[in-house]
PDB file with SEQRES, HELIX, SHEET and CRYST1 records, atoms N, CA, C and O in Angstrom:
SEQRES   1 A   76  MET ALA LEU PHE LYS LYS ARG THR VAL GLY LYS PRO GLY          
SEQRES   2 A   76  GLU TRP PHE TYR CYS LEU LYS HIS LYS LYS VAL GLU GLU          
SEQRES   3 A   76  GLY PRO GLU CYS PRO ALA LYS ASP ARG PHE GLY PRO TYR          
SEQRES   4 A   76  ALA SER ARG GLU GLU ALA ALA HIS ALA MET GLU THR ALA          
SEQRES   5 A   76  ARG GLU ARG ASN LEU GLN TRP ASP ASN ASP PRO LYS TRP          
SEQRES   6 A   76  ASN ASP THR PRO ALA GLY ARG ALA ASP ASP GLU                  
HELIX    1 AA1 ALA A   32  ASP A   34  5                                   3    
HELIX    2 AA2 ARG A   42  ALA A   46  1                                   5    
HELIX    3 AA3 ALA A   48  ASP A   60  1                                  13    
SHEET    1 AA1 3 LYS A  23  GLU A  26  0                                        
SHEET    2 AA1 3 TRP A  15  CYS A  18 -1                                        
SHEET    3 AA1 3 ARG A  35  TYR A  39 -1                                        
CRYST1    1.000    1.000    1.000  90.00  90.00  90.00 P 1           1          
ATOM      1  N   MET A   1      33.678 -31.391   2.885  1.00  0.00           N  
ATOM      2  CA  MET A   1      34.434 -31.823   1.726  1.00  0.00           C  
ATOM      3  C   MET A   1      35.182 -30.626   1.140  1.00  0.00           C  
ATOM      4  O   MET A   1      34.595 -29.564   0.929  1.00  0.00           O  
ATOM      5  N   ALA A   2      36.456 -30.797   0.883  1.00  0.00           N  
ATOM      6  CA  ALA A   2      37.277 -29.716   0.354  1.00  0.00           C  
ATOM      7  C   ALA A   2      36.960 -29.468  -1.112  1.00  0.00           C  
ATOM      8  O   ALA A   2      36.731 -30.396  -1.888  1.00  0.00           O  
ATOM      9  N   LEU A   3      36.955 -28.196  -1.464  1.00  0.00           N  
ATOM     10  CA  LEU A   3      36.720 -27.842  -2.864  1.00  0.00           C  
ATOM     11  C   LEU A   3      37.943 -28.127  -3.728  1.00  0.00           C  
ATOM     12  O   LEU A   3      37.830 -28.512  -4.891  1.00  0.00           O  
ATOM     13  N   PHE A   4      39.104 -27.928  -3.132  1.00  0.00           N  
ATOM     14  CA  PHE A   4      40.334 -28.123  -3.887  1.00  0.00           C  
ATOM     15  C   PHE A   4      41.145 -29.233  -3.252  1.00  0.00           C  
ATOM     16  O   PHE A   4      41.365 -29.241  -2.041  1.00  0.00           O  
ATOM     17  N   LYS A   5      41.575 -30.142  -4.052  1.00  0.00           N  
ATOM     18  CA  LYS A   5      42.384 -31.263  -3.594  1.00  0.00           C  
ATOM     19  C   LYS A   5      43.842 -30.821  -3.559  1.00  0.00           C  
ATOM     20  O   LYS A   5      44.316 -30.185  -4.500  1.00  0.00           O  
ATOM     21  N   LYS A   6      44.548 -31.143  -2.502  1.00  0.00           N  
ATOM     22  CA  LYS A   6      45.962 -30.806  -2.415  1.00  0.00           C  
ATOM     23  C   LYS A   6      46.726 -31.632  -3.445  1.00  0.00           C  
ATOM     24  O   LYS A   6      46.687 -32.862  -3.432  1.00  0.00           O  
ATOM     25  N   ARG A   7      47.411 -30.938  -4.323  1.00  0.00           N  
ATOM     26  CA  ARG A   7      48.189 -31.628  -5.355  1.00  0.00           C  
ATOM     27  C   ARG A   7      49.658 -31.326  -5.159  1.00  0.00           C  
ATOM     28  O   ARG A   7      50.029 -30.202  -4.819  1.00  0.00           O  
ATOM     29  N   THR A   8      50.477 -32.305  -5.368  1.00  0.00           N  
ATOM     30  CA  THR A   8      51.913 -32.090  -5.372  1.00  0.00           C  
ATOM     31  C   THR A   8      52.389 -32.235  -6.806  1.00  0.00           C  
ATOM     32  O   THR A   8      51.759 -32.913  -7.618  1.00  0.00           O  
ATOM     33  N   VAL A   9      53.484 -31.605  -7.099  1.00  0.00           N  
ATOM     34  CA  VAL A   9      54.055 -31.677  -8.434  1.00  0.00           C  
ATOM     35  C   VAL A   9      55.254 -32.608  -8.375  1.00  0.00           C  
ATOM     36  O   VAL A   9      56.045 -32.542  -7.434  1.00  0.00           O  
ATOM     37  N   GLY A  10      55.393 -33.455  -9.348  1.00  0.00           N  
ATOM     38  CA  GLY A  10      56.516 -34.374  -9.388  1.00  0.00           C  
ATOM     39  C   GLY A  10      56.065 -35.798  -9.148  1.00  0.00           C  
ATOM     40  O   GLY A  10      54.907 -36.066  -8.828  1.00  0.00           O  
ATOM     41  N   LYS A  11      57.007 -36.696  -9.310  1.00  0.00           N  
ATOM     42  CA  LYS A  11      56.713 -38.122  -9.183  1.00  0.00           C  
ATOM     43  C   LYS A  11      57.799 -38.798  -8.365  1.00  0.00           C  
ATOM     44  O   LYS A  11      58.919 -38.294  -8.284  1.00  0.00           O  
ATOM     45  N   PRO A  12      57.481 -39.927  -7.762  1.00  0.00           N  
ATOM     46  CA  PRO A  12      58.541 -40.694  -7.124  1.00  0.00           C  
ATOM     47  C   PRO A  12      59.626 -41.009  -8.157  1.00  0.00           C  
ATOM     48  O   PRO A  12      59.322 -41.283  -9.318  1.00  0.00           O  
ATOM     49  N   GLY A  13      60.863 -40.970  -7.740  1.00  0.00           N  
ATOM     50  CA  GLY A  13      61.980 -41.174  -8.667  1.00  0.00           C  
ATOM     51  C   GLY A  13      62.574 -39.857  -9.111  1.00  0.00           C  
ATOM     52  O   GLY A  13      63.667 -39.825  -9.675  1.00  0.00           O  
ATOM     53  N   GLU A  14      61.863 -38.766  -8.861  1.00  0.00           N  
ATOM     54  CA  GLU A  14      62.424 -37.438  -9.095  1.00  0.00           C  
ATOM     55  C   GLU A  14      62.988 -36.951  -7.760  1.00  0.00           C  
ATOM     56  O   GLU A  14      62.389 -37.156  -6.704  1.00  0.00           O  
ATOM     57  N   TRP A  15      64.128 -36.317  -7.828  1.00  0.00           N  
ATOM     58  CA  TRP A  15      64.816 -35.882  -6.617  1.00  0.00           C  
ATOM     59  C   TRP A  15      64.842 -34.366  -6.558  1.00  0.00           C  
ATOM     60  O   TRP A  15      64.969 -33.691  -7.580  1.00  0.00           O  
ATOM     61  N   PHE A  16      64.721 -33.842  -5.347  1.00  0.00           N  
ATOM     62  CA  PHE A  16      64.711 -32.407  -5.109  1.00  0.00           C  
ATOM     63  C   PHE A  16      65.660 -32.079  -3.967  1.00  0.00           C  
ATOM     64  O   PHE A  16      65.971 -32.933  -3.137  1.00  0.00           O  
ATOM     65  N   TYR A  17      66.120 -30.819  -3.933  1.00  0.00           N  
ATOM     66  CA  TYR A  17      66.903 -30.343  -2.794  1.00  0.00           C  
ATOM     67  C   TYR A  17      66.077 -29.279  -2.095  1.00  0.00           C  
ATOM     68  O   TYR A  17      65.737 -28.264  -2.702  1.00  0.00           O  
ATOM     69  N   CYS A  18      65.750 -29.495  -0.827  1.00  0.00           N  
ATOM     70  CA  CYS A  18      64.959 -28.547  -0.050  1.00  0.00           C  
ATOM     71  C   CYS A  18      65.883 -27.481   0.529  1.00  0.00           C  
ATOM     72  O   CYS A  18      66.800 -27.784   1.291  1.00  0.00           O  
ATOM     73  N   LEU A  19      65.628 -26.230   0.155  1.00  0.00           N  
ATOM     74  CA  LEU A  19      66.439 -25.108   0.628  1.00  0.00           C  
ATOM     75  C   LEU A  19      66.156 -24.799   2.096  1.00  0.00           C  
ATOM     76  O   LEU A  19      67.048 -24.356   2.820  1.00  0.00           O  
ATOM     77  N   LYS A  20      64.941 -25.028   2.532  1.00  0.00           N  
ATOM     78  CA  LYS A  20      64.549 -24.733   3.911  1.00  0.00           C  
ATOM     79  C   LYS A  20      65.168 -25.726   4.897  1.00  0.00           C  
ATOM     80  O   LYS A  20      65.700 -25.326   5.932  1.00  0.00           O  
ATOM     81  N   HIS A  21      65.098 -27.019   4.575  1.00  0.00           N  
ATOM     82  CA  HIS A  21      65.595 -28.058   5.475  1.00  0.00           C  
ATOM     83  C   HIS A  21      67.012 -28.527   5.141  1.00  0.00           C  
ATOM     84  O   HIS A  21      67.617 -29.299   5.884  1.00  0.00           O  
ATOM     85  N   LYS A  22      67.531 -28.040   3.993  1.00  0.00           N  
ATOM     86  CA  LYS A  22      68.880 -28.396   3.534  1.00  0.00           C  
ATOM     87  C   LYS A  22      69.065 -29.908   3.451  1.00  0.00           C  
ATOM     88  O   LYS A  22      70.017 -30.477   3.984  1.00  0.00           O  
ATOM     89  N   LYS A  23      68.090 -30.549   2.742  1.00  0.00           N  
ATOM     90  CA  LYS A  23      68.167 -31.994   2.580  1.00  0.00           C  
ATOM     91  C   LYS A  23      67.603 -32.408   1.225  1.00  0.00           C  
ATOM     92  O   LYS A  23      66.850 -31.673   0.588  1.00  0.00           O  
ATOM     93  N   VAL A  24      67.994 -33.606   0.811  1.00  0.00           N  
ATOM     94  CA  VAL A  24      67.521 -34.192  -0.439  1.00  0.00           C  
ATOM     95  C   VAL A  24      66.201 -34.900  -0.167  1.00  0.00           C  
ATOM     96  O   VAL A  24      66.048 -35.575   0.851  1.00  0.00           O  
ATOM     97  N   GLU A  25      65.235 -34.743  -1.095  1.00  0.00           N  
ATOM     98  CA  GLU A  25      63.925 -35.366  -0.961  1.00  0.00           C  
ATOM     99  C   GLU A  25      63.600 -36.135  -2.231  1.00  0.00           C  
ATOM    100  O   GLU A  25      63.918 -35.685  -3.331  1.00  0.00           O  
ATOM    101  N   GLU A  26      62.970 -37.286  -2.083  1.00  0.00           N  
ATOM    102  CA  GLU A  26      62.462 -38.000  -3.261  1.00  0.00           C  
ATOM    103  C   GLU A  26      61.005 -37.615  -3.426  1.00  0.00           C  
ATOM    104  O   GLU A  26      60.203 -37.743  -2.502  1.00  0.00           O  
ATOM    105  N   GLY A  27      60.680 -37.145  -4.612  1.00  0.00           N  
ATOM    106  CA  GLY A  27      59.333 -36.615  -4.810  1.00  0.00           C  
ATOM    107  C   GLY A  27      59.227 -35.319  -4.033  1.00  0.00           C  
ATOM    108  O   GLY A  27      60.045 -35.072  -3.146  1.00  0.00           O  
ATOM    109  N   PRO A  28      58.262 -34.495  -4.332  1.00  0.00           N  
ATOM    110  CA  PRO A  28      58.185 -33.224  -3.621  1.00  0.00           C  
ATOM    111  C   PRO A  28      57.595 -33.402  -2.228  1.00  0.00           C  
ATOM    112  O   PRO A  28      56.497 -33.936  -2.071  1.00  0.00           O  
ATOM    113  N   GLU A  29      58.326 -32.956  -1.232  1.00  0.00           N  
ATOM    114  CA  GLU A  29      57.812 -32.949   0.133  1.00  0.00           C  
ATOM    115  C   GLU A  29      57.512 -31.520   0.568  1.00  0.00           C  
ATOM    116  O   GLU A  29      56.532 -31.274   1.271  1.00  0.00           O  
ATOM    117  N   CYS A  30      58.347 -30.590   0.154  1.00  0.00           N  
ATOM    118  CA  CYS A  30      58.189 -29.190   0.539  1.00  0.00           C  
ATOM    119  C   CYS A  30      57.634 -28.387  -0.636  1.00  0.00           C  
ATOM    120  O   CYS A  30      57.691 -28.844  -1.777  1.00  0.00           O  
ATOM    121  N   PRO A  31      57.102 -27.201  -0.370  1.00  0.00           N  
ATOM    122  CA  PRO A  31      56.563 -26.361  -1.446  1.00  0.00           C  
ATOM    123  C   PRO A  31      57.629 -26.014  -2.490  1.00  0.00           C  
ATOM    124  O   PRO A  31      58.821 -25.978  -2.185  1.00  0.00           O  
ATOM    125  N   ALA A  32      57.191 -25.764  -3.700  1.00  0.00           N  
ATOM    126  CA  ALA A  32      58.109 -25.462  -4.805  1.00  0.00           C  
ATOM    127  C   ALA A  32      59.003 -24.261  -4.501  1.00  0.00           C  
ATOM    128  O   ALA A  32      60.152 -24.214  -4.940  1.00  0.00           O  
ATOM    129  N   LYS A  33      58.481 -23.300  -3.757  1.00  0.00           N  
ATOM    130  CA  LYS A  33      59.271 -22.099  -3.449  1.00  0.00           C  
ATOM    131  C   LYS A  33      60.488 -22.421  -2.578  1.00  0.00           C  
ATOM    132  O   LYS A  33      61.414 -21.615  -2.495  1.00  0.00           O  
ATOM    133  N   ASP A  34      60.498 -23.570  -1.939  1.00  0.00           N  
ATOM    134  CA  ASP A  34      61.584 -23.953  -1.037  1.00  0.00           C  
ATOM    135  C   ASP A  34      62.485 -25.042  -1.593  1.00  0.00           C  
ATOM    136  O   ASP A  34      63.245 -25.644  -0.834  1.00  0.00           O  
ATOM    137  N   ARG A  35      62.428 -25.315  -2.894  1.00  0.00           N  
ATOM    138  CA  ARG A  35      63.235 -26.432  -3.394  1.00  0.00           C  
ATOM    139  C   ARG A  35      63.802 -26.172  -4.790  1.00  0.00           C  
ATOM    140  O   ARG A  35      63.266 -25.384  -5.569  1.00  0.00           O  
ATOM    141  N   PHE A  36      64.901 -26.863  -5.073  1.00  0.00           N  
ATOM    142  CA  PHE A  36      65.485 -26.922  -6.408  1.00  0.00           C  
ATOM    143  C   PHE A  36      65.152 -28.299  -6.960  1.00  0.00           C  
ATOM    144  O   PHE A  36      65.075 -29.269  -6.206  1.00  0.00           O  
ATOM    145  N   GLY A  37      64.956 -28.392  -8.263  1.00  0.00           N  
ATOM    146  CA  GLY A  37      64.726 -29.691  -8.871  1.00  0.00           C  
ATOM    147  C   GLY A  37      63.598 -29.636  -9.866  1.00  0.00           C  
ATOM    148  O   GLY A  37      63.022 -28.570 -10.083  1.00  0.00           O  
ATOM    149  N   PRO A  38      63.270 -30.730 -10.466  1.00  0.00           N  
ATOM    150  CA  PRO A  38      63.705 -32.078 -10.128  1.00  0.00           C  
ATOM    151  C   PRO A  38      65.057 -32.427 -10.746  1.00  0.00           C  
ATOM    152  O   PRO A  38      65.466 -31.868 -11.764  1.00  0.00           O  
ATOM    153  N   TYR A  39      65.724 -33.360 -10.104  1.00  0.00           N  
ATOM    154  CA  TYR A  39      66.982 -33.916 -10.581  1.00  0.00           C  
ATOM    155  C   TYR A  39      66.763 -35.391 -10.889  1.00  0.00           C  
ATOM    156  O   TYR A  39      65.861 -36.021 -10.337  1.00  0.00           O  
ATOM    157  N   ALA A  40      67.582 -35.929 -11.762  1.00  0.00           N  
ATOM    158  CA  ALA A  40      67.439 -37.323 -12.190  1.00  0.00           C  
ATOM    159  C   ALA A  40      67.930 -38.315 -11.145  1.00  0.00           C  
ATOM    160  O   ALA A  40      67.508 -39.471 -11.144  1.00  0.00           O  
ATOM    161  N   SER A  41      68.826 -37.870 -10.246  1.00  0.00           N  
ATOM    162  CA  SER A  41      69.365 -38.793  -9.253  1.00  0.00           C  
ATOM    163  C   SER A  41      69.532 -38.097  -7.908  1.00  0.00           C  
ATOM    164  O   SER A  41      69.552 -36.870  -7.815  1.00  0.00           O  
ATOM    165  N   ARG A  42      69.648 -38.910  -6.884  1.00  0.00           N  
ATOM    166  CA  ARG A  42      69.885 -38.387  -5.530  1.00  0.00           C  
ATOM    167  C   ARG A  42      71.212 -37.626  -5.488  1.00  0.00           C  
ATOM    168  O   ARG A  42      71.318 -36.582  -4.845  1.00  0.00           O  
ATOM    169  N   GLU A  43      72.206 -38.153  -6.170  1.00  0.00           N  
ATOM    170  CA  GLU A  43      73.542 -37.530  -6.208  1.00  0.00           C  
ATOM    171  C   GLU A  43      73.484 -36.119  -6.803  1.00  0.00           C  
ATOM    172  O   GLU A  43      74.089 -35.192  -6.264  1.00  0.00           O  
ATOM    173  N   GLU A  44      72.758 -35.956  -7.910  1.00  0.00           N  
ATOM    174  CA  GLU A  44      72.607 -34.628  -8.517  1.00  0.00           C  
ATOM    175  C   GLU A  44      71.932 -33.667  -7.551  1.00  0.00           C  
ATOM    176  O   GLU A  44      72.360 -32.521  -7.416  1.00  0.00           O  
ATOM    177  N   ALA A  45      70.890 -34.117  -6.884  1.00  0.00           N  
ATOM    178  CA  ALA A  45      70.171 -33.270  -5.936  1.00  0.00           C  
ATOM    179  C   ALA A  45      71.068 -32.879  -4.760  1.00  0.00           C  
ATOM    180  O   ALA A  45      70.980 -31.760  -4.256  1.00  0.00           O  
ATOM    181  N   ALA A  46      71.924 -33.795  -4.327  1.00  0.00           N  
ATOM    182  CA  ALA A  46      72.827 -33.519  -3.212  1.00  0.00           C  
ATOM    183  C   ALA A  46      73.813 -32.407  -3.549  1.00  0.00           C  
ATOM    184  O   ALA A  46      74.301 -31.724  -2.649  1.00  0.00           O  
ATOM    185  N   HIS A  47      74.112 -32.215  -4.823  1.00  0.00           N  
ATOM    186  CA  HIS A  47      75.056 -31.181  -5.261  1.00  0.00           C  
ATOM    187  C   HIS A  47      74.345 -29.954  -5.822  1.00  0.00           C  
ATOM    188  O   HIS A  47      74.951 -29.175  -6.558  1.00  0.00           O  
ATOM    189  N   ALA A  48      73.077 -29.771  -5.486  1.00  0.00           N  
ATOM    190  CA  ALA A  48      72.276 -28.674  -6.040  1.00  0.00           C  
ATOM    191  C   ALA A  48      72.871 -27.302  -5.742  1.00  0.00           C  
ATOM    192  O   ALA A  48      72.909 -26.447  -6.628  1.00  0.00           O  
ATOM    193  N   MET A  49      73.329 -27.076  -4.534  1.00  0.00           N  
ATOM    194  CA  MET A  49      73.871 -25.757  -4.173  1.00  0.00           C  
ATOM    195  C   MET A  49      75.178 -25.486  -4.924  1.00  0.00           C  
ATOM    196  O   MET A  49      75.421 -24.360  -5.359  1.00  0.00           O  
ATOM    197  N   GLU A  50      76.006 -26.499  -5.074  1.00  0.00           N  
ATOM    198  CA  GLU A  50      77.258 -26.351  -5.824  1.00  0.00           C  
ATOM    199  C   GLU A  50      76.954 -26.035  -7.296  1.00  0.00           C  
ATOM    200  O   GLU A  50      77.593 -25.171  -7.896  1.00  0.00           O  
ATOM    201  N   THR A  51      75.984 -26.736  -7.863  1.00  0.00           N  
ATOM    202  CA  THR A  51      75.571 -26.495  -9.248  1.00  0.00           C  
ATOM    203  C   THR A  51      75.053 -25.066  -9.408  1.00  0.00           C  
ATOM    204  O   THR A  51      75.368 -24.396 -10.391  1.00  0.00           O  
ATOM    205  N   ALA A  52      74.264 -24.605  -8.449  1.00  0.00           N  
ATOM    206  CA  ALA A  52      73.726 -23.237  -8.508  1.00  0.00           C  
ATOM    207  C   ALA A  52      74.849 -22.206  -8.440  1.00  0.00           C  
ATOM    208  O   ALA A  52      74.827 -21.220  -9.178  1.00  0.00           O  
ATOM    209  N   ARG A  53      75.837 -22.422  -7.559  1.00  0.00           N  
ATOM    210  CA  ARG A  53      76.977 -21.493  -7.465  1.00  0.00           C  
ATOM    211  C   ARG A  53      77.737 -21.433  -8.788  1.00  0.00           C  
ATOM    212  O   ARG A  53      78.093 -20.351  -9.255  1.00  0.00           O  
ATOM    213  N   GLU A  54      77.985 -22.596  -9.391  1.00  0.00           N  
ATOM    214  CA  GLU A  54      78.704 -22.641 -10.673  1.00  0.00           C  
ATOM    215  C   GLU A  54      77.929 -21.906 -11.759  1.00  0.00           C  
ATOM    216  O   GLU A  54      78.514 -21.150 -12.534  1.00  0.00           O  
ATOM    217  N   ARG A  55      76.628 -22.122 -11.820  1.00  0.00           N  
ATOM    218  CA  ARG A  55      75.810 -21.458 -12.829  1.00  0.00           C  
ATOM    219  C   ARG A  55      75.766 -19.949 -12.603  1.00  0.00           C  
ATOM    220  O   ARG A  55      75.784 -19.181 -13.565  1.00  0.00           O  
ATOM    221  N   ASN A  56      75.708 -19.518 -11.348  1.00  0.00           N  
ATOM    222  CA  ASN A  56      75.716 -18.085 -11.054  1.00  0.00           C  
ATOM    223  C   ASN A  56      77.024 -17.443 -11.493  1.00  0.00           C  
ATOM    224  O   ASN A  56      77.020 -16.340 -12.040  1.00  0.00           O  
ATOM    225  N   LEU A  57      78.151 -18.128 -11.258  1.00  0.00           N  
ATOM    226  CA  LEU A  57      79.444 -17.601 -11.704  1.00  0.00           C  
ATOM    227  C   LEU A  57      79.501 -17.497 -13.224  1.00  0.00           C  
ATOM    228  O   LEU A  57      79.994 -16.506 -13.763  1.00  0.00           O  
ATOM    229  N   GLN A  58      78.996 -18.522 -13.918  1.00  0.00           N  
ATOM    230  CA  GLN A  58      78.970 -18.470 -15.382  1.00  0.00           C  
ATOM    231  C   GLN A  58      78.127 -17.292 -15.855  1.00  0.00           C  
ATOM    232  O   GLN A  58      78.520 -16.570 -16.771  1.00  0.00           O  
ATOM    233  N   TRP A  59      76.985 -17.100 -15.238  1.00  0.00           N  
ATOM    234  CA  TRP A  59      76.086 -16.004 -15.612  1.00  0.00           C  
ATOM    235  C   TRP A  59      76.764 -14.654 -15.352  1.00  0.00           C  
ATOM    236  O   TRP A  59      76.726 -13.767 -16.205  1.00  0.00           O  
ATOM    237  N   ASP A  60      77.382 -14.499 -14.181  1.00  0.00           N  
ATOM    238  CA  ASP A  60      78.040 -13.243 -13.826  1.00  0.00           C  
ATOM    239  C   ASP A  60      79.175 -12.900 -14.775  1.00  0.00           C  
ATOM    240  O   ASP A  60      79.448 -11.723 -15.009  1.00  0.00           O  
ATOM    241  N   ASN A  61      79.844 -13.912 -15.328  1.00  0.00           N  
ATOM    242  CA  ASN A  61      80.998 -13.692 -16.192  1.00  0.00           C  
ATOM    243  C   ASN A  61      80.679 -13.806 -17.675  1.00  0.00           C  
ATOM    244  O   ASN A  61      81.591 -13.745 -18.499  1.00  0.00           O  
ATOM    245  N   ASP A  62      79.437 -13.968 -18.030  1.00  0.00           N  
ATOM    246  CA  ASP A  62      79.039 -14.083 -19.431  1.00  0.00           C  
ATOM    247  C   ASP A  62      78.999 -12.690 -20.059  1.00  0.00           C  
ATOM    248  O   ASP A  62      78.186 -11.862 -19.649  1.00  0.00           O  
ATOM    249  N   PRO A  63      79.858 -12.411 -21.048  1.00  0.00           N  
ATOM    250  CA  PRO A  63      79.896 -11.069 -21.636  1.00  0.00           C  
ATOM    251  C   PRO A  63      78.595 -10.675 -22.346  1.00  0.00           C  
ATOM    252  O   PRO A  63      78.325  -9.485 -22.509  1.00  0.00           O  
ATOM    253  N   LYS A  64      77.798 -11.638 -22.762  1.00  0.00           N  
ATOM    254  CA  LYS A  64      76.524 -11.308 -23.404  1.00  0.00           C  
ATOM    255  C   LYS A  64      75.543 -10.688 -22.417  1.00  0.00           C  
ATOM    256  O   LYS A  64      74.656  -9.936 -22.819  1.00  0.00           O  
ATOM    257  N   TRP A  65      75.693 -10.996 -21.122  1.00  0.00           N  
ATOM    258  CA  TRP A  65      74.763 -10.497 -20.115  1.00  0.00           C  
ATOM    259  C   TRP A  65      75.382  -9.446 -19.215  1.00  0.00           C  
ATOM    260  O   TRP A  65      74.682  -8.846 -18.399  1.00  0.00           O  
ATOM    261  N   ASN A  66      76.656  -9.213 -19.343  1.00  0.00           N  
ATOM    262  CA  ASN A  66      77.336  -8.246 -18.488  1.00  0.00           C  
ATOM    263  C   ASN A  66      77.571  -6.982 -19.295  1.00  0.00           C  
ATOM    264  O   ASN A  66      78.512  -6.914 -20.085  1.00  0.00           O  
ATOM    265  N   ASP A  67      76.728  -5.989 -19.104  1.00  0.00           N  
ATOM    266  CA  ASP A  67      76.838  -4.753 -19.896  1.00  0.00           C  
ATOM    267  C   ASP A  67      77.431  -3.600 -19.105  1.00  0.00           C  
ATOM    268  O   ASP A  67      77.327  -2.449 -19.530  1.00  0.00           O  
ATOM    269  N   THR A  68      78.059  -3.884 -17.952  1.00  0.00           N  
ATOM    270  CA  THR A  68      78.712  -2.850 -17.178  1.00  0.00           C  
ATOM    271  C   THR A  68      80.024  -2.495 -17.879  1.00  0.00           C  
ATOM    272  O   THR A  68      80.803  -3.389 -18.209  1.00  0.00           O  
ATOM    273  N   PRO A  69      80.280  -1.208 -18.109  1.00  0.00           N  
ATOM    274  CA  PRO A  69      81.539  -0.816 -18.746  1.00  0.00           C  
ATOM    275  C   PRO A  69      82.748  -1.276 -17.938  1.00  0.00           C  
ATOM    276  O   PRO A  69      82.705  -1.318 -16.708  1.00  0.00           O  
ATOM    277  N   ALA A  70      83.809  -1.616 -18.629  1.00  0.00           N  
ATOM    278  CA  ALA A  70      85.036  -2.091 -17.976  1.00  0.00           C  
ATOM    279  C   ALA A  70      85.538  -1.050 -16.986  1.00  0.00           C  
ATOM    280  O   ALA A  70      85.517   0.148 -17.269  1.00  0.00           O  
ATOM    281  N   GLY A  71      85.994  -1.516 -15.816  1.00  0.00           N  
ATOM    282  CA  GLY A  71      86.557  -0.625 -14.814  1.00  0.00           C  
ATOM    283  C   GLY A  71      85.516   0.066 -13.955  1.00  0.00           C  
ATOM    284  O   GLY A  71      85.858   0.956 -13.176  1.00  0.00           O  
ATOM    285  N   ARG A  72      84.255  -0.320 -14.078  1.00  0.00           N  
ATOM    286  CA  ARG A  72      83.199   0.319 -13.308  1.00  0.00           C  
ATOM    287  C   ARG A  72      82.393  -0.738 -12.558  1.00  0.00           C  
ATOM    288  O   ARG A  72      82.019  -1.759 -13.135  1.00  0.00           O  
ATOM    289  N   ALA A  73      82.128  -0.503 -11.297  1.00  0.00           N  
ATOM    290  CA  ALA A  73      81.334  -1.453 -10.511  1.00  0.00           C  
ATOM    291  C   ALA A  73      79.846  -1.261 -10.813  1.00  0.00           C  
ATOM    292  O   ALA A  73      79.434  -0.188 -11.253  1.00  0.00           O  
ATOM    293  N   ASP A  74      79.051  -2.289 -10.579  1.00  0.00           N  
ATOM    294  CA  ASP A  74      77.610  -2.246 -10.828  1.00  0.00           C  
ATOM    295  C   ASP A  74      76.900  -1.196  -9.980  1.00  0.00           C  
ATOM    296  O   ASP A  74      75.927  -0.594 -10.434  1.00  0.00           O  
ATOM    297  N   ASP A  75      77.369  -0.969  -8.765  1.00  0.00           N  
ATOM    298  CA  ASP A  75      76.648  -0.085  -7.845  1.00  0.00           C  
ATOM    299  C   ASP A  75      77.092   1.370  -7.895  1.00  0.00           C  
ATOM    300  O   ASP A  75      76.679   2.158  -7.044  1.00  0.00           O  
ATOM    301  N   GLU A  76      77.911   1.749  -8.852  1.00  0.00           N  
ATOM    302  CA  GLU A  76      78.353   3.146  -8.963  1.00  0.00           C  
ATOM    303  C   GLU A  76      77.296   3.991  -9.609  1.00  0.00           C  
ATOM    304  O   GLU A  76      77.489   5.194  -9.786  1.00  0.00           O  
TER     305      GLU A  76                                                      
END                                                                             
């Protein structure tokens, strides 16, 4: 008898995007480290990578978080 029961996080009706398999899943099928979500719909989950790219661009261009002096690259 196992001491620990395998538990998944999430419920049917929640949608996830699996980064490892590059597919949409209903309910969690893959480990949390390999997925984005939960999303409210299959359509939202299908656009997870596009949403992440948009959010990364917003973050990169947000002056509150960008403290690199003008005219200087981050890696200098």
